[in-house]
GUPA-508664 format. One line per field, with one value per residue (C-alpha): x, y, z; residue in one letter. Coordinates in steps of 0.1 Angstrom, whole numbers. Layout:
REM GUPA-508664
east: c(X_...)
north: c(Y_...)
up: c(Z_...)
type: c(A_...)
//
This chain:
REM GUPA-508664
east: c(3_15_26_7_-27_-17_-10_-48_-61_-48_-62_-95_-98_-89_-117_-142_-149_-153_-180_-198_-201_-209_-234_-253_-252_-270_-295_-301_-307_-336_-351_-352_-371_-344_-339_-305_-299_-280_-252_-243_-245_-220_-201_-199_-186_-159_-145_-140_-124_-99_-90_-82_-57_-42_-39_-24_2_11_6_18_55_54_46_74_98_119_119_153_162_194_226_215_188_209_238_234_211_217_221_230_263_251_287_319_335_368_368_348_312_276_251_210_199_163_155_177_212_244_282_302_330_342_354_368_388_369_329_317_285_256_269_247_266_258_263_288_290_275_299_282_263_289_283_311_298_310_301_271)
north: c(0_36_54_84_63_42_72_91_56_61_91_86_58_77_100_74_71_106_109_82_103_133_116_97_135_146_118_121_156_150_126_149_175_200_215_209_236_230_256_236_201_217_235_200_185_214_205_170_180_205_184_152_180_190_154_143_176_166_130_113_124_106_74_79_82_53_41_49_24_11_27_49_64_72_91_129_124_145_132_145_132_116_109_124_114_108_97_67_75_73_94_96_100_90_81_57_53_40_37_63_76_111_119_157_150_151_161_170_157_178_188_181_156_144_110_105_65_36_9_-23_-15_20_54_75_111_147_180_196)
up: c(2_-8_22_16_13_45_66_55_62_100_102_87_111_143_134_126_166_167_137_153_187_167_148_180_194_164_161_199_197_166_184_216_188_194_156_142_114_83_93_121_104_79_109_126_91_85_121_113_81_95_120_99_82_118_126_93_100_139_138_104_113_148_128_103_130_137_174_192_220_234_230_199_223_255_229_236_268_297_330_365_381_414_429_420_389_397_362_371_392_395_373_367_331_323_361_361_379_356_361_343_332_327_290_303_335_372_373_407_423_414_377_346_320_285_273_244_243_258_265_280_313_315_302_291_295_294_314_298)
type: c(X_X_X_X_X_X_X_X_X_X_X_X_X_X_X_X_X_X_X_X_X_X_X_X_X_X_X_X_X_X_X_X_X_X_X_X_X_X_X_X_X_X_X_X_X_X_X_X_X_X_X_X_X_X_X_X_X_X_X_X_X_X_X_X_X_X_X_X_X_X_X_X_X_X_X_X_X_X_X_X_X_X_X_X_X_X_X_X_X_X_X_X_X_X_X_X_X_X_X_X_X_X_X_X_X_X_X_X_X_X_X_X_X_X_X_X_X_X_X_X_X_X_X_X_X_X_X_X)
//
């Protein structure tokens, strides 16, 4: 399937449940005897069309992005030194504690660090 068609298919399916709810509300209003004007119906249709385009602009780039995990996901991430790195110590990155080796000499406790690389379970960091 063409990628553009697939993307639009995802958007249309994500809007289908909203459209169904809107139709049920309109049906309920009609059954209750509340008048629904044609401009209101066109306004609702226009709202869903605009919502589809906005969703396409905001969501499709996220769907295209490849997930980044493992060492690739850690590289460039900021953290904080939990213990002094002279040159080895403990850092906290993404809420997790890691053994780290400083690439730029000693780093004091509390300093911001940036992950340069990952080797097994040890991070190589620099001041950030």
